[in-house]
Legacy VTK file of the C-alpha trace (Angstrom):
# vtk DataFile Version 3.0
C-alpha trace
ASCII
DATASET POLYDATA
POINTS 118 float
0.000 0.000 0.000
1.461 3.364 -1.012
1.825 6.301 1.366
1.238 9.887 0.257
2.606 12.903 2.091
0.603 16.004 1.222
1.903 19.443 2.149
-0.125 22.572 1.410
0.398 26.312 1.724
-0.593 29.744 0.535
1.900 32.067 -1.125
2.688 35.278 0.740
1.054 38.347 -0.834
3.264 39.966 -3.438
5.561 36.925 -3.684
3.695 35.038 -6.401
6.271 35.532 -9.167
9.225 34.618 -6.931
7.282 31.629 -5.617
6.476 30.316 -9.102
10.109 30.676 -10.175
11.324 28.990 -6.982
8.916 26.067 -7.432
10.037 25.518 -11.037
13.663 25.680 -9.928
13.026 23.247 -7.052
11.183 20.742 -9.252
13.937 20.927 -11.876
16.663 20.536 -9.253
14.949 17.508 -7.720
14.499 15.942 -11.153
18.203 16.365 -11.958
19.258 14.960 -8.542
16.843 12.042 -8.495
19.436 9.755 -6.859
18.984 11.710 -3.598
15.286 10.889 -3.501
15.183 7.180 -4.297
12.255 6.639 -1.908
10.059 9.105 -3.795
7.901 7.111 -6.158
6.434 10.348 -7.506
6.033 14.033 -6.683
3.051 16.039 -7.920
2.303 19.739 -7.645
-1.189 21.272 -7.701
-3.030 24.525 -7.010
-6.645 24.560 -5.815
-9.108 26.553 -7.902
-12.722 27.485 -7.211
-12.509 26.488 -3.556
-13.758 29.516 -1.633
-11.300 30.598 1.037
-9.065 27.668 0.076
-8.653 28.890 -3.517
-5.016 29.312 -4.517
-3.812 26.812 -1.891
-0.771 25.015 -3.313
-0.125 21.301 -2.782
2.853 19.010 -3.125
2.107 15.319 -2.921
4.950 12.858 -2.474
4.255 9.191 -3.116
6.238 6.523 -1.268
5.940 2.759 -1.576
5.628 2.476 2.205
5.764 4.370 5.472
9.191 2.771 6.021
10.433 4.457 2.812
9.086 7.805 4.027
10.822 7.375 7.388
14.112 6.286 5.769
14.148 9.371 3.558
13.306 11.768 6.410
15.986 10.198 8.629
18.672 10.516 5.932
17.748 14.126 5.078
17.033 15.138 8.682
19.761 17.752 9.263
20.302 18.683 5.606
23.858 17.394 5.690
26.037 16.390 2.751
24.225 16.701 -0.592
21.050 17.765 1.203
22.701 21.078 2.133
22.395 22.024 -1.560
18.803 20.796 -1.591
17.907 23.124 1.278
19.283 26.080 -0.703
16.729 25.516 -3.493
13.803 24.526 -1.252
11.158 27.299 -1.475
10.043 26.456 2.071
13.092 28.369 3.353
12.765 31.395 1.031
10.120 33.464 2.859
7.556 32.725 0.151
5.025 30.603 2.087
2.545 31.720 4.708
3.798 29.252 7.321
0.859 29.999 9.638
-1.538 28.440 7.095
0.414 25.372 6.043
-1.050 21.897 6.170
0.414 18.409 6.322
-1.536 15.200 5.789
-0.753 11.570 5.086
-2.914 9.460 2.814
-2.958 5.762 1.896
-4.149 4.502 -1.436
-7.261 2.329 -1.556
-8.397 -0.107 -4.238
-5.486 0.915 -6.440
-5.930 -2.123 -8.634
-9.233 -0.532 -9.738
-7.864 2.936 -10.430
-8.099 4.290 -13.944
-4.753 5.778 -14.940
LINES 1 119
118 0 1 2 3 4 5 6 7 8 9 10 11 12 13 14 15 16 17 18 19 20 21 22 23 24 25 26 27 28 29 30 31 32 33 34 35 36 37 38 39 40 41 42 43 44 45 46 47 48 49 50 51 52 53 54 55 56 57 58 59 60 61 62 63 64 65 66 67 68 69 70 71 72 73 74 75 76 77 78 79 80 81 82 83 84 85 86 87 88 89 90 91 92 93 94 95 96 97 98 99 100 101 102 103 104 105 106 107 108 109 110 111 112 113 114 115 116 117
């Protein structure tokens, strides 16, 4: 059963352009350093539309094969040492672009995946 880590946030007012550039840079950096993220089965990025007060909430969803894979990755990256020091430099989370008071974090498990239409 897969595990999904879902992080959500709103962009700080006036930081939309910098945020969009930072997210593109982060996604590109992660893609070109895939060996650092072997536990990530996938990463997907979304923005909510037509959702009332939740409109324009951004989401990143990481897919892991298991909770053990999630924990192994978090343990290895924990203090941003070694190659993860470079990762932290491109992570928009640390660039004063997110409203950290309105962030969300959830974990999901897939259900009936053999019946999904993909």
